[in-house]
C-alpha positions in Angstrom: 8.8 -108.9 112.9 10.3 -109.2 109.9 12.6 -111.9 110.5 10.0 -113.8 112.1 7.6 -114.0 108.9 10.4 -115.0 106.9 11.4 -117.8 109.4 7.5 -118.9 109.6 7.6 -119.0 105.4 11.1 -121.0 105.1 9.5 -123.2 107.9 6.0 -124.1 106.0 7.8 -124.4 102.7 9.8 -126.9 104.5 7.7 -128.7 105.5 5.6 -128.4 102.1 8.7 -129.8 100.6 8.9 -132.7 102.9 5.1 -133.5 102.4 5.4 -133.7 98.4 8.9 -135.7 98.6 6.6 -138.1 100.6 3.8 -138.1 97.9 6.0 -138.9 95.3 8.0 -141.6 96.8 4.6 -143.1 97.9 3.2 -142.5 93.8 6.5 -144.3 92.8 5.7 -147.3 95.3 2.0 -147.4 93.8 3.2 -147.5 90.3 5.7 -150.1 90.3 4.4 -152.2 92.1 0.8 -152.4 90.4 0.8 -153.7 86.5 1.2 -151.5 84.1 -3.0 -151.1 83.3 -3.1 -148.9 86.4 -1.3 -145.4 85.6 -0.5 -144.5 89.0 2.0 -141.3 88.0 -0.7 -139.1 86.8 -1.0 -138.7 89.8 2.0 -136.5 89.7 0.0 -133.9 88.5 -1.4 -133.1 92.3 2.0 -132.6 92.9 2.8 -129.9 90.0 -0.1 -128.1 91.4 0.7 -127.9 95.1 4.8 -126.8 93.6 2.9 -124.2 91.8 1.4 -122.7 94.4 4.3 -122.5 97.1 7.6 -122.8 94.7 9.2 -120.7 92.4 9.3 -121.8 88.4 12.7 -122.6 88.2 12.1 -125.1 91.0 8.8 -125.6 89.2 10.2 -127.3 86.3 13.0 -128.9 88.5 10.3 -131.0 90.4 8.5 -131.8 86.8 11.1 -133.3 85.7 12.3 -135.2 89.1 8.6 -137.1 88.6 8.8 -137.5 84.8 12.0 -139.1 85.7 10.0 -141.2 88.3 7.7 -142.2 86.2 10.4 -143.9 83.4 11.9 -145.4 86.5 8.4 -146.6 87.7 7.7 -148.4 84.3 10.8 -149.5 83.9 11.2 -151.4 87.3 7.3 -152.6 87.1 7.0 -156.4 86.9 3.6 -157.4 85.5 1.6 -156.6 83.1 0.5 -156.0 79.7 3.8 -154.1 78.4 2.0 -152.2 75.7 -0.6 -150.4 77.8 1.9 -150.0 80.3 3.7 -147.8 77.5 0.4 -146.1 76.6 0.2 -145.1 80.1 3.4 -144.3 80.2 3.4 -141.5 77.4 -0.4 -140.4 78.9 0.5 -139.3 82.6 4.5 -138.1 81.6 2.2 -135.5 78.7 -0.6 -135.2 81.7 2.8 -134.1 84.0 4.6 -131.6 81.3 0.9 -130.0 80.6 -0.1 -129.3 83.7 3.2 -127.9 84.5 3.7 -125.7 81.1 -0.3 -124.4 81.7 0.7 -124.0 85.5 3.2 -121.6 84.6 1.8 -119.7 82.1 -0.9 -119.3 84.8 1.5 -117.8 87.2 3.1 -115.6 85.1 -0.1 -114.3 83.4 -1.0 -113.8 87.3 2.5 -112.3 87.8 2.2 -109.8 84.6 -1.9 -108.9 86.1 -0.4 -107.9 89.9 2.4 -105.8 88.3 0.0 -103.9 85.7 -2.7 -103.7 88.9 0.4 -102.3 91.0 1.4 -100.3 87.6 -2.6 -98.8 88.0 -2.8 -98.0 91.3 0.5 -96.0 91.1 -0.2 -94.4 88.2 -4.4 -93.9 90.0 -2.4 -92.5 93.3 -0.1 -89.9 91.5 -3.3 -88.9 89.5 -5.1 -88.5 92.8 -2.3 -86.6 93.9 -2.1 -84.3 90.4 -5.9 -83.1 90.4 -6.3 -82.5 94.6 -3.0 -80.3 93.9 -4.8 -79.0 90.6 -7.9 -78.6 92.4 -6.6 -76.8 95.7 -4.6 -74.2 93.3 -7.9 -73.2 91.6 -9.5 -72.9 94.5 -7.4 -71.4 96.9 -6.1 -69.1 93.5 -9.2 -66.4 94.6 -8.9 -65.8 98.2 -5.1 -65.1 96.8 -6.0 -62.9 94.8 -7.8 -61.1 97.1 -5.3 -60.7 99.5 -3.5 -59.3 97.2 -6.0 -56.7 95.9 -6.8 -55.7 99.5 -3.1 -55.8 100.7 -2.7 -53.4 97.6 -5.3 -51.1 98.9 -4.2 -51.0 102.0 -1.1 -50.0 101.3 -2.7 -46.8 99.3 -4.5 -45.5 102.4 -1.8 -45.9 104.6 0.4 -43.7 102.0 -2.1 -40.9 102.0 -1.2 -38.1 103.7 -2.6 -38.3 106.6 -3.4 -42.1 106.1 -6.9 -43.0 106.0 -6.5 -45.9 109.4 -10.3 -46.9 108.7 -10.3 -47.9 105.0 -6.8 -49.2 105.7 -8.5 -51.4 108.7 -10.9 -52.4 106.4 -8.6 -53.2 104.1 -6.6 -55.6 106.9 -10.0 -57.3 108.2 -11.0 -58.5 104.7 -7.2 -60.0 104.0 -7.9 -61.7 107.3 -10.5 -63.1 106.5 -9.4 -64.3 102.7 -6.4 -65.9 104.9 -8.7 -67.5 106.7 -11.2 -68.7 104.0 -8.3 -70.0 101.9 -6.6 -72.1 105.1 -10.3 -73.7 105.1 -10.5 -74.1 101.1 -7.1 -75.8 102.1 -9.0 -78.3 104.5 -11.8 -79.4 102.4 -10.5 -79.8 99.6 -7.9 -82.7 101.1 -10.9 -83.6 103.2 -12.6 -84.2 100.0 -9.8 -86.0 98.5 -9.9 -88.3 101.4 -13.9 -88.8 101.0 -14.7 -87.0 104.1 -18.0 -86.5 104.5 -18.6 -82.8 104.6 -19.4 -80.2 107.5 -23.2 -79.6 107.5 -24.6 -77.1 109.3 -27.5 -74.8 110.0 -26.3 -71.5 108.9 -28.7 -68.3 106.7 -28.2 -68.6 103.6 -28.4 -64.6 103.0 -26.2 -63.6 105.3 -23.8 -66.3 103.8 -24.2 -64.6 100.1 -23.9 -61.4 101.4 -20.5 -62.3 103.2 -19.2 -63.9 99.9 -20.4 -60.3 98.4 -17.9 -58.6 100.5 -15.4 -60.6 99.9 -15.8 -60.4 96.3 -16.6 -56.8 96.3 -12.9 -55.8 95.3 -13.1 -58.1 92.5 -16.3 -56.4 90.8 -14.9 -53.4 91.3 -11.7 -54.1 89.4 -13.9 -55.4 86.6 -16.9 -52.9 86.8 -19.3 -55.4 87.4 -22.2 -54.6 89.9 -24.5 -57.4 91.3 -28.0 -57.3 91.6 -29.3 -59.2 94.1 -32.8 -60.6 95.4 -32.3 -62.2 98.3 -35.8 -63.6 99.7 -36.6 -62.9 102.8 -37.9 -65.3 105.9 -36.0 -68.9 104.2 -34.9 -71.2 106.8 -31.6 -71.5 107.7 -29.7 -74.0 105.1 -27.7 -77.1 106.1 -24.7 -77.5 103.9 -21.3 -77.1 104.9 -20.6 -73.3 104.9 -17.2 -73.1 103.9 -18.3 -75.6 100.5 -21.4 -72.8 99.7 -19.1 -70.1 99.7 -17.0 -72.1 97.8 -19.1 -72.9 95.0 -21.0 -69.0 95.5 -17.4 -67.6 94.6 -16.6 -69.8 91.9 -19.8 -68.8 90.5 -19.4 -65.5 91.0 -15.7 -65.6 89.4 -17.3 -67.6 86.5 -19.8 -64.8 85.8 -17.0 -62.5 85.7 -14.7 -64.0 83.0 -18.2 -64.1 81.5 -18.8 -60.8 80.7 -14.8 -60.0 80.1 -15.8 -59.4 76.3 -19.1 -57.5 77.4 -19.1 -53.7 77.9 -19.2 -52.3 81.1 -22.3 -50.5 81.3 -23.8 -54.2 80.7 -21.5 -56.1 83.0 -24.2 -57.5 85.7 -24.6 -60.3 87.6 -27.9 -61.9 89.7 -28.2 -62.9 92.6 -30.9 -64.6 94.0 -32.5 -67.0 96.6 -35.8 -68.7 96.9 -37.3 -71.0 99.0 -39.1 -74.6 96.9 -40.7 -76.5 98.8 -38.6 -77.9 101.6 -35.3 -76.4 99.5 -33.7 -73.9 98.6 -32.4 -72.5 95.7 -29.6 -70.0 95.2 -29.5 -68.4 91.2 -25.9 -66.4 89.4 -26.8 -65.2 86.6 -24.6 -63.2 84.0 -25.0 -61.7 81.2 -22.2 -63.2 79.0 -22.8 -64.6 75.7 -24.6 -67.5 77.0 -23.7 -71.3 77.2 -22.9 -73.2 73.3 -24.8 -77.0 73.1 -21.1 -78.1 73.6 -20.2 -75.8 76.6 -23.7 -77.3 78.3 -22.4 -81.0 77.8 -19.4 -80.3 78.9 -19.6 -77.2 81.3 -19.0 -79.6 84.9 -16.5 -82.3 83.2 -13.3 -82.3 85.0 -9.8 -79.8 83.3 -12.8 -78.8 80.2 -12.5 -75.4 80.3 -14.0 -72.8 77.3 -11.8 -70.3 78.6 -8.0 -70.3 77.3 -6.6 -69.6 80.5 -8.9 -71.8 82.4 -8.0 -75.1 84.4 -11.6 -77.1 83.7 -11.4 -77.4 87.8 -14.5 -74.9 89.2 -17.7 -76.2 88.0 -16.3 -79.8 88.6 -15.6 -79.0 92.3 -18.8 -77.2 92.1 -21.0 -80.3 91.7 -18.7 -82.4 93.9 -19.3 -80.6 96.4 -23.4 -79.6 95.6 -23.6 -83.5 95.7 -21.4 -84.6 98.8 -24.3 -82.2 100.6 -26.8 -83.8 99.2 -28.0 -81.1 96.3 -27.5 -80.2 93.1 -26.5 -77.5 90.3 -27.2 -77.3 86.7 -26.9 -74.4 84.2 -29.6 -72.7 81.8 -30.0 -69.9 79.5 -31.5 -67.0 80.9 -35.3 -67.1 79.8 -35.9 -63.0 80.0 -35.1 -63.5 76.3 -31.5 -61.5 77.5 -28.0 -63.1 76.8 -26.4 -65.1 80.0 -26.3 -67.9 81.1 -28.0 -69.0 84.5 -26.7 -71.5 87.5 -28.8 -73.2 89.9 -28.0 -74.1 93.2 -30.4 -76.6 95.8 -29.8 -77.0 99.2 -31.6 -78.2 102.1 -33.3 -76.7 104.8 -32.3 -77.7 108.5 -35.8 -78.6 108.8 -36.4 -81.3 105.9 -33.1 -82.7 107.5 -34.3 -83.2 111.0 -37.7 -84.2 109.6 
């Protein structure tokens, strides 16, 4: 296939070159047979423009030189007319040919430089995208992997008892399998986001999804001595989101809330999780009892690679925002309104009934 393309390109260049030779001969004959006052040699500029399109800069320079030689030869062989006028016209024609070639070559050089810059930018963009995707997957998978390790240690402790507590060990093993499945689904969703795939929206019970995420996070909550106070409204219409992405968003918000309270005394470490209906939308709120949000944090909170945590990657909330927007929702943060210190994150989502309307 490549060989055929090369042969076709070579044939086209040959035909173009033959056409240019014929045109140059015709211009030479016209310029020679007419009087000095007729500056037919200026039409050689059209030859230069065609050469710029089809041939290398070195070939263009050679063709330019041939055009100038033909112009001088035509001036010497022209039999009639005002000599001084012919000399002026010849000089003008040569200048036009030379300037056309010079500017054309400059333009080609600029185009090549621009193409090289675009290619380099594309490579840099691809490398950056790969790096961001890798960092995003690492960030999102870290939570279920940490939960797997915690549950695995718990399972070992239950099995090491005499006699082994098989019931508790089985529960820990079930959490391990659930977290492993969640990690797999996270990778699939993150790859889909990088490709621009649409979320896999489905109707689901919002309160049950919240309870599931709280169960999956229970080991980490216990480890950090954090108490969760859930206020889940009853009778909610089914939410219409990508359920896996919703669990990712809620998992990130819970983890951020825990991190925000790491310097708070254990007896004050409380996370509030609430759901409510607001018109044809559902609203999830996650509040913490940390130190709240500074003005700087509020303005950069959802920016990529920006974090208030020394060990943070600055990707969690940025990913949450992208997921919320991709599902037709919104996420934002405010200070608590009850006078206590801490932050509240709000997430809106459509109901299945609204999507069908």
